[in-house]
N, C-alpha and C positions, 0 to 999 in steps of 0.2 A: 270503782271497780264494776265490771261487768254485771249488768243485773241478769242475762238469763247463760247458763251454763250448756244446755242443751236446747237445741230449736229447729223445728221443724215446720217449713213454709210452705205451704200448699194450695196449688191452684190447678185447674184445667180445663178449661175452655179460652179460647183466645178468639174474640171478637174481634172483625174488622169491618167497616161501613156497615155496621149492622148485621151481618153475618156470623153465623156460630160454628165452628168445629169441634165436634165431642170428641175430647181425647180420652181412650181408657187404654190403659198399660195393661200387657200380660202380666206383671207383678200384683194388681190386682187380688190375681187367684193366691195366699199365700200359702207357703211351704211349712213343713211340718216345725222348721228349721225358726219361722218366725213366730213362735207362739210360745206365750208364755204361761206360768199356770200358778194358783193362788186358792186355797183353801176350796178345793174341788172347782174351781172354775179355769177355762183356758180362755186368755185372753190372746185375742189376733191381733201381732202386732202389725200384720203385713198392713193392713190398709194405712196406719198412723206413719209407718217408715217406707215404705213403698207403693202404695195404694197409689200416691200421684207423686213421682219421685223428681220431682222438677221444684227447683228453687232457685233464690239469690237473683230475682229478677232484676237486669239492668238495661231498658229500653232506652233508646237514641233516638230523637230525631234526626240529628246530623248523619249519623250512620244508614239510617233506615232500618234498624236490624235491632234485636232483641237480642242479649246476651244473658245466659242462664246458666247453672248448673243442675246437672241429673245423678243424681246418686244410685249405686246399683252395686256390684262387688266393688269397683272404684265408682269416684265421684268424677263426673267429665265436665268440663266449659263447654258451651253450644251456642251457636249462633243461629240466628232465623230471621229474615227477612221481612218485615213488618208490610208487605205488601200479598194484595190476593187473599186467598181464605190459608194461611199458615197453619198445618199442625204442627203441633208440637215434637211429635214424635218423628219427625225428619228435619229436628236439629242436627247442626254441621258439627261435630268434634272440632275444636282449632287446637287443642294441644293435648301432648302425650301425659302432662303430667296428672296423678291420681289426688285430686285435689281434699280428699279426706285426710291425706299425710300433711298438709300443712295449714298456715290460718291465709286468709287473704280478705283483705280489709279494701273496700272503699273502691270498687273497678270505677274506672273513669274511661269515656273514649275520645281519643284527641283526633279531632276531623282534620287538624293537619299534615299528620302523616298517618294516619287511621292506623292506630294502634292503641291498644288495651294497656293503661296502667294500673297499678295496685300496690299499695303496700302491704306487706307481709313478712313470713318467714319459709325457711325451708324444711322445718322437720317440726313444725307445733312446739316451736322452743321460744318462740316470742323475741326471737331476734329478729327485728323488724327493718326492713329495707326498701327500696322501691325498686319494682320490676314491670317491664316492659314485654307484652306478648305482641308479634305481630301476625294476627289472626290469618294471613294467607299462607305462610309458611311451617306457622306451629313456632317460631323461633322465641325463644325466651331469654331476655337478658337480664343479670342483676344489677341495676345502674348505680348501688350505692354500695358501702360496705363500713356498717356503722353497727353498736350495738343496738340503736334503739332510733325510729324518726316519730317525732311527736305530730309532725304536721308536715302538708308540703301542697303547692298549687302552681302551676305552670301561668306564665305570663299571657298577656294580651293576643300575642303572636304564635303559642302552644309550642315555641322552640327552646325555651327554658324553663328551668324549674326551681323555683327556692323549697328549701327543705330547713324543717328545724333538727338537730342530730343529739340526741344525747349522747354522750363521751365519757370513757371512764366508767369507773366501778366503785358503790356502796360511797365512801367516804371524798373518792376522788372524782364523783361525777361532776358535769358539767353540760350547760348547753351552748349549740353555737349555731347561728345560721349561716347557709351554705346555699351557693348556685351552681346547678347543673346545668352544662349546654347539652342538650337533647339530641343533637346532632354528632357533636365531636365525643360527647364524653367528660368532658375536662370539669372541673370543678373548681371553685375559688371558694374559700373559706373567707365569710364577711366579718363576724364579728362575734366573740364568747359571753357569755353573760357573767353576771358579779354574785356575790352571795345574797346581796339584798335586793336583785330582782331577776329571779332566773326563770328563763325561759321553760314554756312549758306546752300543754295539748291544745293544740287549734294548728286549722293552716293559713298561712300567709295568704294577706291580701294585698295583690299587687297594682301599684299605683299605677294607672292608664297608660302614662308614658315610660314606665320600666324605672324609676328612678329609686324607687324602694318599696319595702313593702311595712302594711302593719302586722305584728304580732301578740302572742298572750306572753304573759307574763306576771310572776305571783313574788310579792314583796315578801323577801324573807324565807322562802319556800313556804308560806301560808296560803291555802288554799281560798279563804275564806276573802283574802287579800288580792282577788285580783286585777291586773292592770293590761292598758294597751300602751305597745310600745312601737315606736317608727323606725325604720331601721334603713340609711343611706347608704346606699350601694359605694357610690363614689366616694365619700367620706368616709365609709367605714366607721359611722356612729349611731347610737340610738339616744332615742330622743323618747321619754314619758310623757304620754298624752292627758293618761286619768289620773284623778286626783287620788294618788295613795293611801289617804285617811280614810277613804271611804271604803265599806264592807262590800264587797259583791265576789260572787263565784264566779270564773271561768264567763267572762266575756270575752265576744268574740266575735268575728267582720263577717258583712255579707260582702261575697267576692266581686259582686259589680258594683263600682262606686259612682254615684249621681254625677261628679264632673271631674276633671283632672285634680281637685284637691278635696272632694266632700266623699266621705263614707258614711255607710250605717254599718252600727254594731248593735249589738244585743248587750242589756245589763239588767241585773235583779236588785241594782242599789237601791230603788225605791222599796224594796220589800218583795216585790213581784218582777219578772223577765220582762223587760221591754225594749221598743226600737228607739234609737239614738242616733242624732246625726254627730260627725266632727269635719270640721272645717280647717286642714291644716295650715290653708292662708292666714286666717284670721285666729286661729286657736279658738274656736268656740266651740260649745256642742251645747247640746239638750234633748232633751224627749219628744220623739213622734206620736209614739203612741202613751198613753197613761193608762193603762188595765190594771184591774186589781186579778189577773187573772195570769198565770203565765203566758207569754209569747212562746208557742212552740217552733213554727215556721212562718216564715216569709218570704215572697219574692216579689221581683220588679215585673211588672208587666205591662205591655203595650198594648194600649187599646186606643184603637181609633188616633193614631199617631201620638200618643200621651200617655206618660207612665203614670204607672199607680202602683199602692203597693198593698199586696194580699199576702194576710196576714190571719195564722190560724192558732187562735189561744186554746192552752191545753190544759186540762184536769184529768184526774180519772175518773170522774164522774161525766162532765159534759166537756165538749169542745165548740167555739166559735168558730166560723168564718167571717171576714170582714174584709170589704174592697176599700181602701184608703187613700182619700185624696193628699198628696205628699205636701201642696202649698198647704192646708190648715190642718193636717192632720185630721180631719173629722169620716166617719167612715160613710160610703156612700151605698154600700151594701153591709147588708148583713143575715147569717143563718147559722141556726141550730144545729148539732148535729151529736150522734150517739155512737160516734165510734172513731177511731184513731186515725190519722191522717199523715204519710209521709211523701214528700215530693220528691219525684225521682228523675223529671226531668223538664226541660220549659221550651218552649219556643212561642214567642210573641204573648199571646194571652190563653195560650194552651198549654196545659199541664198534664205528663202522668202522673198517678198518684196510685201510693199505696194505701188500701182500707181494710183493719181490722178492729175486731170488737171480741169481748169473751165470750160472745153468741155465735161469731161467724169468723172463721178461720183466715181468710184470708181473701183479697181481690184487688185487681189494679183497674182502675177506670181513667179516662180520660178526661179531664176538667176543663170545660171552656167557661170563661169567664167575660161578662160583658158588664153593660154600664147597669144592666136589668137584672140579670140572672146569673147564676151559677148553676151551669148543666153537666151531669157528669154522664158519660157514655163508658159502659161497661168494655172493659179490655179480656180482663183474666179475671176469672173465677171458678170455683170449685162443683165439680157435678152433685146432682143432688143423690145420686146413689151411693157417693163415696161419703158425703154429710153423714147421712143414715147411718153409717157403719163405724163412724167416728165422733161422733156428737151424745155423750153419755153423760150428761152432767146439766144440770139447770142452774145459772147464775141466778143468783140476787144478791142487791147491796143490802148491807147491815151497816149502823153506827153500833157501837159499844164503849161503855164507859170505863176512863182508866183512872188511873190514881190521882190525879191532879187537879186543877181548876184553870179553866179555860179564861184567859183574862177578857176576851170579847165578849163573854158571857156572864163569867163569875158564878157558870153554873161550873159543873163534872166536865173536865176535856172528854169529847167523842172523837173517836178514834174510826176512819172509815175502812170497810173492809168488803170483801167479795167472798160468799159462800156458795160452794157449788156442791149440790145435792146431789147424789149418784140417782138413775132414772130406777135401777134395780139394785137398790143397796144389799148388804149383806144382813143376814137373818138378825134380828134385836139383839141377841147376846153376843155376837161376833160383833158389832158395828165400831168403826174407828173412825179418828178425824186427825188429818195433819194438817198442821199450820205451818204455813211458811215463813220462815224466821224474820228473814229481811228481803228488800225490794218486791214486795208484794202490793195487791192491791189495785192493780192495773187494769183497765180495760181492753185485755187483750188476750187473742186466743193462746191455751196452753197446751200443748199435747200432752204433756206430763199429766195435767190436772184432768183430762178426758181418759187418757188410760186406767188412773188411778179409781175415775170414777165406774169406768165399765168393772174394774176388781170389786166394785161395792163401797169405795171408800170416799167418805166426804172428806173435802178439802175445805180451809179457812185460808184466804190471801188476802191478809191485813196491812196497813201501811202506820207502822208504829214511829215515833217522830225519829226525825231526822229524814224522813222520804220526800223526796220532790213530788211535787205537785199540786202544795199547800202554800205556795209562798217561801221565800225566803228563811223568816222567822221559825217557822214548824221545821223544815230543814236542817237549822242551826243548831236546833233544842240538843240534839246529843253532840254536838262539837267539844271535843276533848273529855267526851263521857262515853267513850265505847265501852260495852258490856256494861253499862248502869242502868239509867231509866230506859233507854229502848229496849232491854230485857223485861223489865218490871211490865212495859205496856204488853209486851209478848205474853206475858205470866197471866195478864187480866183478859187477853186474848183467849187464854186456855179454860179457865177459869168460867167465863162466859159463856164460850161453845159448849162446853163439857155439860154444861148446866140448862142451857137450849136447848141440847141435843139427848139430852139423858144418858150422855157414854163418859163412864167413868173414868178419872184421871190416868188409870192403868193401862187405857184402851186410846189415851190424847197423845201425839207424839208432835214433834218439830221436825222441820226438815230445811234445808239450804244449802248454797253452795257460793265459795268465795268468802265475801265478809258474812254472808248467809249459814255457810260453814261454822264459821268462826261463831256464830250468834248463836247458831244449835247445841254448840260443844259448851259454849258459855252456859245457855239456858239448864242444860241440864246438870249443871258443877255448880249453878248460883248461889253465892254466899247472899242468905239473908239480909245479912247487917248492909249490903250494899249501899252506899248514898243513905243510910238512917233511915229506910221503907219498910225492914222486916217484911220481906215479900217471899213466897216459895210457891210450889206447886210440883205436885208428886208425880212426874211426868212418866208414861209408860214406856218411852222409846224416842229415838232422833235418827235423822239419816245426814249426815253433813259428807258435802263433796268439795274438794279442794278448800277444805277452812285451813288456817293458822290458829294453832294452840298459845304458841308463846310469842307475844306482841315483839315483845323487843325481838326476839330472833326472827321473825317476819321483817321487823324494819332492816335487819342487818342484811339480809338476803335474797328481798324483793325487787321487784323495778318500781313501786310507787312508795318510797320514803315520804313524800309530801302527804299521802293520803293518811298514813300514820299519823303524823305530825298532827294533823289537823283533828283526824276524829278521836284518836286517844291522849295525845301528848308527846313530851320530848323525854324521848329515852336517856338524854344525856342530863337530864334536869329530875325527870319522874319515874325513874328507874323503879322504884317499890310499888308505886302507883301500878304501871303499866305489867309488873308482875304479880302484883292482885287482882287485875282484870284480865289475866290468862288463865285459860281452861286447865294448864296443864299443873299449873302450881295448886288448884282445888280437883286433883282427878278422885281424891277420897270420898269427895262427895257427891260423887255422880250417882244418879236416879236414873232409873229403866234402864235399858237396852241401847247400844249405839251402833251404827253402823257407820265406818268411814270408807270413802272410795277417794280416788286421787291418781293423776295422770302420773307418772314416772318424769314426764319432761314438761313438766309444769314451773315456769318461772316466774310466773306473777305470784304464786302461792306456794312455794317448794313444797315437795309432797315430805321434808323432813318434819314438818310441823304436827301431818297425820300420825308419821313414825312415830312419833315421841308420845302421842299422847293415848296411840294405843299400846305402846309398852309400858307406861305409868299406870293406864289403868290395869291392864295385866297385872301388876303388883300389888295392887289393892283387890284382887279377886273379880274385879267387875266385868260386864259382859260387853266384850267389844270384839268387834270383827271388822280388820282393814282388808279391802279388796284394792288390788293396784290394777291398774292399767297401763302396761307398757307399751312406751310411745306416745303415749296421747297428751296431752296440755294440759290448758286449763279449763278446756270443754273434753268431750267424747264426742266421737267423730267417728264417721265409718258403720255402715248397717251391723255387722256381726261386734263391733264393741258397742254399738246403743242397744242391742237385744240382747247382750248379756248383762249390760247395766240394768236394765227394766228387771231381767230374772233374778240379777242380786237383790235386787230391793224387795221383790214378792217372797224370794226365801227368805231373809229376813224378817220381813212382816208376818211369817208364819211361824216363827219362834215364837212368840208373842205368847202362843196359847201352851208353852211347851216348859 
């Protein structure tokens, strides 16, 4: 499930050839309508949501342009040449679409036809299709018409696209590989999946001569048994490439092949995500890297006429850069960094990369790799005056013990977390702490955390069992145990931080979105006898966004049923267990107050889950508030909705003293 519900990416200085052009937007001067109020404080949301209105950067060497979004009364898609000394305020709108009204994923530039492509919907409802935009005319074309596209990729000539469609609904779901001619619009259905090997998320990887693609598939729709399948276009057949008996989560292929028959792919079958090769001709595979830290990003770089592998290993604590010799698999260069890296575009030995950490909101650098060094040149950064207005939390890494024993040490298992301490906290008798229920612990900037800190609220962002970034074994600890020991971990986090900060349980709350929204409701209604742990905590409050309250109802109506099977179990054979793990059926046990928010167009987690929970809690006389966002999907978009959402939070939090 998506880890972020509402995210704002900020940046403000564009540097070219070492020259900088400061950007100051008039929106920096906030209007009264952008201010929220909490416990006598006025929180100016303007710097966060309007101070720098640019986001979603997509720089392309081939286009020599930067494509990006600008939010305001509407959200626009702009382009700007990457030459001279460009000023982001001079970006040219290339579409009349208000992008706050739809989802747009993975914008890609096709240098063959000079168009932009993305997968997305038309009304924030996650009916995901392939869309093309002509930047010159603004013409937008919806190229496919299916309920959902798992992934797509064009061929080497960029005149055809292979995509994986999810067809049907509920019990009739199936996956199908299709070919789309980008010039004529003609489609060809190649092959459908079967129950024992379901096609799933991941971009197809084209064989260089275009004979077929490698795609992702799940054995028996089980996310813990991900596999790679070769699809032959001419024969209309599929061949299983990986060993289906090995546990691995979502292996995926690198788009550029080493030769006509050899490709690279990622797999965590060793316990950590590493890079492997596969030779279709010899049917041989093996590891290229053998790290005990997950590989997060790779690129094939050309340096002095030779190919090398650039690797970023990723964890919530520290990342490492490596330049690796493909022949030996041995590192030539290595560098440790304390920030997250995302590769945006590549040309020869240069990459445009995004950089962020919990202490730095956003930056784009050009990274040049030689046989001697990794050299960073800033391209986009945030101006110092804006940083002063939006940095209100001091992050610190902490660990705390949970209930079980770590087999690696034989001692109490230690869980990782980041504590965000407000620079200007509330008075001692009013202090509160909010604990992220799931998908926490990341070393990344959070606008929400900074806004809460400006309001004087402490935030704890832990990584309970099931979190990624600590290897396959830790990530699998909550498989088939949704709402079980992961919630016990959150309870231990609450106890630890309540004692550490001297904040009573009545002022300790839990929050989250999607899976985290479920975990929030589950925490407040948690039966102590779960898994025989006899654990509980007297929560003061919870905030759940886009959460599900009935696991079986969610399974039957969501667009990710395989996630439910992996995390919770099979509704067909384990219905009693899934009902027992559903907050809806323990509403009478709820502690504290609960705020539910949800978009009416949400097809990932239908709003019925929040509505049912609110109705049940009211019958038991519990303190619950449900706020619906009309026309919104799984996240909250648009300035007005964003500002309203924060004020809803603060209005709710003020009721803790009433």
